[in-house]
C-alpha positions as CSV (number, residue, x, y, z in Angstrom):
1,M,99.3,126.2,103.5
2,S,97.3,128.7,101.4
3,D,96.6,128.1,97.8
4,T,98.6,130.2,95.3
5,S,97.2,128.8,92.0
6,S,94.3,130.2,90.1
7,A,92.0,127.2,90.1
8,A,91.0,127.4,93.7
9,A,90.3,131.2,93.3
10,T,88.0,130.7,90.3
11,P,84.6,129.7,91.7
12,D,83.2,128.3,88.5
13,T,85.8,125.5,87.9
14,P,85.0,121.9,88.8
15,L,88.1,121.8,90.9
16,A,87.1,124.9,92.8
17,G,83.8,123.4,93.5
18,L,85.3,120.2,94.9
19,L,87.8,122.1,97.1
20,A,85.2,124.4,98.4
21,A,83.0,121.4,99.3
22,L,85.8,119.7,101.1
23,G,86.9,122.9,102.9
24,L,90.4,122.5,101.4
25,T,92.4,125.6,100.4
26,E,95.4,124.1,98.6
27,T,95.2,122.9,95.0
28,P,96.3,119.3,94.7
29,Y,99.4,118.4,92.7
30,G,99.6,116.2,89.7
31,L,102.4,113.8,89.0
32,F,103.4,112.8,85.4
33,Y,106.4,111.7,83.4
34,T,107.6,113.5,80.3
35,D,110.5,113.7,77.9
36,T,110.2,117.5,77.6
37,A,112.7,119.1,79.8
38,P,111.2,121.3,82.5
39,T,112.0,125.0,82.1
40,E,111.3,126.0,85.7
41,G,110.7,124.5,89.1
42,F,112.6,123.0,91.9
43,A,115.0,120.1,91.2
44,P,117.9,118.5,93.1
45,D,121.5,119.1,92.1
46,P,123.0,116.5,89.7
47,G,124.3,113.4,91.4
48,P,126.5,110.5,90.4
49,A,125.1,107.4,88.7
50,L,123.4,104.8,90.9
51,S,123.0,101.1,90.4
52,L,123.4,97.9,92.4
53,E,126.0,96.8,90.0
54,L,128.1,99.9,90.5
55,E,127.7,99.7,94.2
56,R,128.9,96.1,94.4
57,Q,131.9,97.1,92.2
58,G,132.7,99.9,94.7
59,Q,132.1,102.5,92.1
60,V,129.3,104.6,93.7
61,D,130.7,108.0,94.9
62,W,128.9,108.1,98.2
63,G,130.6,111.4,99.1
64,A,129.0,113.0,96.1
65,V,125.6,111.3,96.7
66,W,125.3,112.6,100.3
67,G,127.0,115.9,99.3
68,H,124.0,116.6,97.0
69,F,121.4,114.9,99.1
70,S,117.9,116.3,98.7
71,C,114.6,114.6,99.7
72,V,111.9,114.3,97.0
73,M,109.3,115.5,99.6
74,G,111.6,118.4,100.5
75,K,111.7,119.6,96.9
76,L,107.9,119.2,96.7
77,W,107.6,121.2,99.9
78,L,109.5,124.1,98.4
79,A,107.3,123.8,95.3
80,R,104.1,123.9,97.3
81,K,105.2,127.1,99.1
82,K,105.4,128.8,95.7
83,G,102.6,127.0,93.8
84,A,105.4,125.8,91.5
85,A,106.7,122.6,90.0
86,A,109.2,120.1,91.3
87,W,111.0,117.7,88.9
88,F,113.5,114.8,88.9
89,D,115.4,112.6,86.6
90,A,118.1,109.9,86.7
91,E,120.7,112.6,87.2
92,H,118.7,115.0,89.3
93,Y,117.4,112.5,91.9
94,G,118.6,114.0,95.2
95,C,118.1,110.8,97.2
96,P,119.0,107.2,96.4
97,G,115.7,106.1,97.8
98,G,113.8,108.7,95.8
99,S,115.6,107.6,92.6
100,F,114.5,104.0,93.2
101,Y,110.9,104.9,94.1
102,L,110.5,107.2,91.1
103,G,111.7,104.5,88.8
104,F,115.1,105.8,87.8
105,H,117.2,102.8,89.0
106,A,116.6,99.3,90.2
107,P,117.2,97.1,92.1
108,Q,117.6,99.1,95.3
109,L,121.1,99.5,96.7
110,D,122.4,97.3,99.5
111,F,123.4,100.3,101.5
112,I,119.7,101.5,101.6
113,T,118.5,98.1,102.8
114,C,120.8,98.6,105.8
115,Y,120.1,102.3,106.2
116,I,116.3,102.0,106.6
117,S,116.6,99.0,108.9
118,T,119.3,98.1,111.5
119,G,122.3,99.9,110.0
120,I,125.8,98.5,109.3
121,P,127.6,97.1,112.3
122,G,131.0,98.6,113.1
123,T,130.2,101.8,111.1
124,P,128.5,105.1,112.0
125,V,125.4,103.9,110.0
126,A,123.1,103.1,112.9
127,G,120.0,102.7,110.6
128,E,116.6,104.3,110.8
129,R,115.0,101.2,112.3
130,Y,111.9,101.4,110.1
131,L,112.2,97.7,109.2
132,P,113.6,94.9,111.4
133,S,116.4,93.8,109.2
134,P,118.2,94.4,105.8
135,A,116.5,91.2,104.6
136,S,113.1,92.6,105.4
137,A,114.0,95.8,103.6
138,R,115.2,93.8,100.5
139,R,112.0,91.9,100.5
140,F,110.0,95.1,100.6
141,F,112.0,96.6,97.8
142,T,111.6,93.4,95.7
143,E,107.9,93.1,96.3
144,I,107.0,96.7,95.6
145,A,109.2,96.8,92.5
146,P,108.7,100.4,91.3
147,R,107.7,100.8,87.8
148,P,110.6,101.9,85.6
149,A,110.2,105.6,84.7
150,P,108.3,105.7,81.4
151,A,110.0,109.0,80.4
152,R,113.1,111.0,81.3
153,Y,111.5,113.4,83.8
154,C,109.1,113.0,86.7
155,V,107.3,116.3,87.2
156,L,104.9,117.4,90.0
157,K,102.9,120.6,89.7
158,P,99.5,122.0,90.7
159,V,96.8,120.4,88.6
160,S,95.6,123.8,87.6
161,Q,98.9,124.3,85.7
162,F,98.5,121.4,83.4
163,G,98.3,122.5,79.8
164,D,97.0,121.0,76.6
165,G,98.4,117.5,76.0
166,E,99.4,117.1,79.6
167,T,97.6,114.7,81.9
168,P,98.7,113.7,85.4
169,E,98.9,110.0,86.2
170,N,98.4,110.6,89.9
171,V,96.8,113.5,91.8
172,I,98.0,114.3,95.3
173,F,96.0,116.1,98.0
174,F,97.6,117.5,101.1
175,A,95.2,117.6,104.0
176,R,94.6,117.1,107.7
177,G,92.2,114.6,109.4
178,E,88.9,116.2,108.8
179,V,89.5,116.7,105.1
180,L,91.0,113.3,104.8
181,T,87.7,112.0,106.2
182,G,85.9,113.6,103.3
183,L,88.4,112.4,100.7
184,S,88.3,108.8,102.0
185,T,84.5,108.7,102.1
186,L,84.2,110.3,98.7
187,A,86.6,107.7,97.3
188,A,84.3,104.9,98.6
189,F,81.2,106.7,97.3
190,V,82.4,107.1,93.7
191,T,83.9,103.6,93.5
192,D,81.5,101.5,95.6
193,D,84.7,99.9,97.0
194,F,84.8,99.5,100.8
195,E,88.6,99.0,100.7
196,I,89.5,101.7,98.2
197,V,91.9,103.5,100.6
198,A,95.2,101.9,101.4
199,A,97.8,102.9,104.0
200,P,100.8,100.8,103.4
201,F,104.4,101.1,104.7
202,G,106.7,103.3,102.7
203,A,108.7,106.4,102.0
204,G,107.1,109.8,101.5
205,C,107.7,109.7,97.7
206,G,106.6,106.0,97.6
207,Y,103.1,107.0,98.7
208,I,102.7,109.5,95.8
209,A,104.3,107.4,93.1
210,T,105.4,103.8,93.8
211,W,102.4,102.5,95.7
212,P,99.7,104.0,93.4
213,F,101.5,102.5,90.4
214,Y,101.9,99.2,92.2
215,Y,98.1,98.9,92.9
216,Q,97.3,99.8,89.3
217,S,99.7,97.1,88.0
218,Q,97.8,94.6,90.2
219,G,94.6,95.6,88.4
220,R,93.1,97.5,91.3
221,A,93.6,101.2,91.4
222,R,93.5,102.5,95.0
223,A,93.7,105.8,96.9
224,V,96.9,105.8,99.0
225,L,97.1,107.5,102.3
226,G,100.6,108.8,103.3
227,C,102.9,110.2,104.6
228,G,103.7,107.7,107.3
229,D,107.4,108.2,106.8
230,P,109.0,109.7,109.9
231,S,111.9,111.1,107.8
232,A,109.6,113.0,105.6
233,R,107.4,114.5,108.3
234,K,109.7,117.6,108.4
235,Y,108.3,118.5,105.0
236,M,104.7,118.3,105.9
237,L,102.5,120.6,107.9
238,P,101.6,119.5,111.5
239,D,99.0,116.7,111.3
240,E,99.1,116.8,107.5
241,M,99.0,113.7,105.3
242,T,99.0,113.0,101.6
243,F,96.1,111.4,99.8
244,T,97.0,110.2,96.3
245,V,94.5,109.0,93.7
246,P,94.8,107.9,90.1
247,Y,93.7,110.5,87.6
248,A,90.6,108.6,86.7
249,L,89.5,108.6,90.3
250,Y,90.2,112.3,90.6
251,Q,87.9,112.9,87.6
252,Q,85.2,111.0,89.4
253,F,85.7,113.2,92.4
254,L,85.2,116.3,90.2
255,A,82.1,114.9,88.5
256,R,80.3,113.2,91.3
257,W,80.9,115.0,94.5
258,P,77.6,116.8,94.3
259,E,75.8,113.4,94.5
260,S,77.7,112.5,97.7
261,F,77.5,113.5,101.4
262,L,79.6,116.7,100.8
263,P,76.5,119.0,100.3
264,T,74.8,117.6,103.4
265,K,74.3,119.1,106.8
266,T,76.4,116.4,108.3
267,W,79.4,117.6,106.3
268,E,78.6,121.2,107.1
269,V,79.2,120.3,110.8
270,V,82.6,118.8,109.8
271,K,83.5,121.9,107.8
272,K,83.1,124.0,110.9
273,K,85.8,121.9,112.5
274,I,87.9,122.4,109.4
275,A,87.5,126.2,109.7
276,R,88.5,126.1,113.3
277,S,91.6,124.1,112.4
278,Q,92.5,126.6,109.7
279,E,92.0,129.4,112.2
280,A,94.2,127.7,114.8
281,W,97.0,127.2,112.3
282,K,96.5,130.7,110.8
283,E,95.9,129.3,107.3
């Protein structure tokens, strides 16, 4: 996917230097929460209220939930095509899983514990079979415990579009294997942490929001490799993954990449493979 934002086209910006060194053409996205209503961008249609209490009282309108279903990664995919923003809130959530992962409701719904695991016997809900049982799914949702949304809206947009007074909490790169090699090694270089990159189980939106916030809450900020979510792969380019870092780590990338392996002849060889990949995919 080619870059449509100005930063990557401006050779004298720190971000442009990093992207050129990596051989990456798409500007990363920043994720942040705000109480200021977005004036543009892609968002799901409004959906009914969600909570475990409402579900157990039989008051969740599932017809309306599925009638307005929209994946977080799907809206982000549309935004990436235009170099635009995607945003969500407790009403415009699109997906019950996404609403949970972005911090708009908790605990997770019983239906979702069945849906991502073995399904509901005697119903058409066969389950995605991503976890071995609803109990396993409930344990996962309990352990990861997404941070409650700190403001009304969750917004994702290219980091080049952040204005004064706006700072992303997480920065999300979209890349294939060769560039991911560079990002992972650069993360180890700037942190001197041999286990800085994590690749946990999760949903596509969990990799860019829930897991990074979880690691930060544990006192160890980490880079998170996604998207190992089969359901979200339709919204990624072939072989493409996400690589999400806290903003502070992103700033280290911008400042310290010239000290790393990226300017070396070794990386120049890798960049030739990146160029061949881009040519093969007509990017």
